[in-house]
C-alpha positions in Angstrom: -70.1 -17.0 55.0 -73.3 -16.4 53.0 -75.1 -13.1 53.1 -78.5 -12.2 51.5 -78.7 -8.8 50.0 -82.4 -7.8 49.9 -83.1 -5.0 47.4 -85.8 -2.5 48.2 -87.1 0.1 45.7 -90.2 2.1 45.0 -92.1 0.1 42.4 -94.1 3.2 41.4 -90.9 4.9 40.4 -89.8 2.0 38.2 -93.2 2.1 36.5 -92.9 5.8 35.6 -89.1 5.9 34.9 -88.2 7.0 31.4 -87.0 4.1 29.2 -83.5 5.5 28.8 -83.2 5.8 32.6 -84.5 2.3 33.2 -82.2 0.9 30.5 -79.2 2.6 32.1 -80.1 1.1 35.5 -80.5 -2.3 34.0 -77.1 -2.0 32.3 -75.7 -1.1 35.7 -77.3 -4.2 37.2 -75.8 -6.3 34.3 -72.3 -4.9 35.0 -72.7 -5.4 38.7 -73.9 -9.0 38.3 -71.1 -9.8 36.0 -68.5 -8.4 38.3 -69.8 -10.2 41.4 -69.9 -13.5 39.4 -66.3 -12.9 38.2 -65.2 -12.2 41.8 -66.5 -15.6 42.9 -68.8 -14.1 45.5 -72.0 -14.7 43.6 -74.1 -17.6 44.9 -77.5 -16.6 43.3 -80.0 -13.9 42.8 -83.1 -12.8 40.9 -85.5 -10.0 40.5 -89.1 -10.5 41.8 -92.4 -9.9 40.0 -94.2 -6.8 41.2 -96.0 -6.9 44.6 -99.4 -7.1 43.1 -98.5 -10.7 42.0 -97.7 -11.7 45.6 -99.8 -13.9 47.8 -99.4 -13.8 51.6 -100.2 -17.0 53.5 -101.1 -17.3 57.1 -102.1 -20.3 59.2 -104.2 -19.6 62.3 -105.8 -22.3 64.4 -105.0 -24.8 61.6 -106.8 -22.8 58.9 -104.9 -21.5 55.9 -105.8 -18.0 54.6 -104.3 -16.5 51.5 -104.5 -12.8 50.6 -103.4 -10.9 47.6 -100.3 -8.7 47.8 -97.7 -8.2 50.5 -98.5 -8.1 54.2 -97.8 -4.4 54.8 -98.0 -1.1 52.9 -94.5 0.3 52.7 -92.8 3.1 50.8 -90.2 0.6 49.4 -90.9 -2.9 48.2 -88.7 -6.0 48.0 -87.8 -6.2 44.4 -85.0 -8.8 44.3 -82.0 -10.2 46.0 -78.4 -11.4 45.6 -77.1 -14.3 47.7 -73.3 -13.7 48.0 -70.3 -15.3 49.7 -68.2 -12.9 51.8 -65.5 -13.3 54.5 -67.4 -11.0 56.9 -70.1 -8.4 57.2 -67.7 -5.6 56.1 -66.9 -7.4 52.9 -70.7 -8.1 52.3 -71.5 -4.4 52.8 -68.8 -3.5 50.3 -70.5 -5.8 47.7 -74.0 -4.6 48.6 -73.0 -0.9 48.3 -72.3 -1.6 44.6 -75.9 -2.8 43.9 -77.4 -0.1 41.7 -80.6 0.3 43.7 -78.6 1.3 46.8 -78.4 4.7 45.2 -82.2 5.1 45.0 -83.6 2.7 47.5 -81.9 0.5 50.0 -80.2 -2.9 50.4 -80.6 -4.9 53.5 -77.7 -7.2 54.2 -78.3 -10.3 56.4 -76.1 -13.2 57.3 -77.7 -16.6 56.3 -78.2 -18.9 59.3 -76.8 -22.3 58.8 -78.4 -24.7 61.2 -75.9 -26.8 63.1 -73.2 -24.2 62.8 -72.5 -21.3 65.1 
């Protein structure tokens, strides 16, 4: 089964983090990514550009509106994701708990819905 691991961090902390600390965190991400790829559980993943680059789209009464940035102000912002393959939620949680940002932010684990399958 596929699970999406959504990674939430405080962008402001990344922006002010000392270079040595951010380099160490990125090295942890590199090691994690390599290990999940080697395990065969990696399906995909990427980091996202900062929230100020986002555009939120809404369609109301047939009219499209676009606004800059994310929809809601939150303490933690979506910063990236991993799409993984795991036998069940427990296995997916085990993988997600190794994502470096779980130590400073949070990781939301959600099963991917495949239409036509239950």
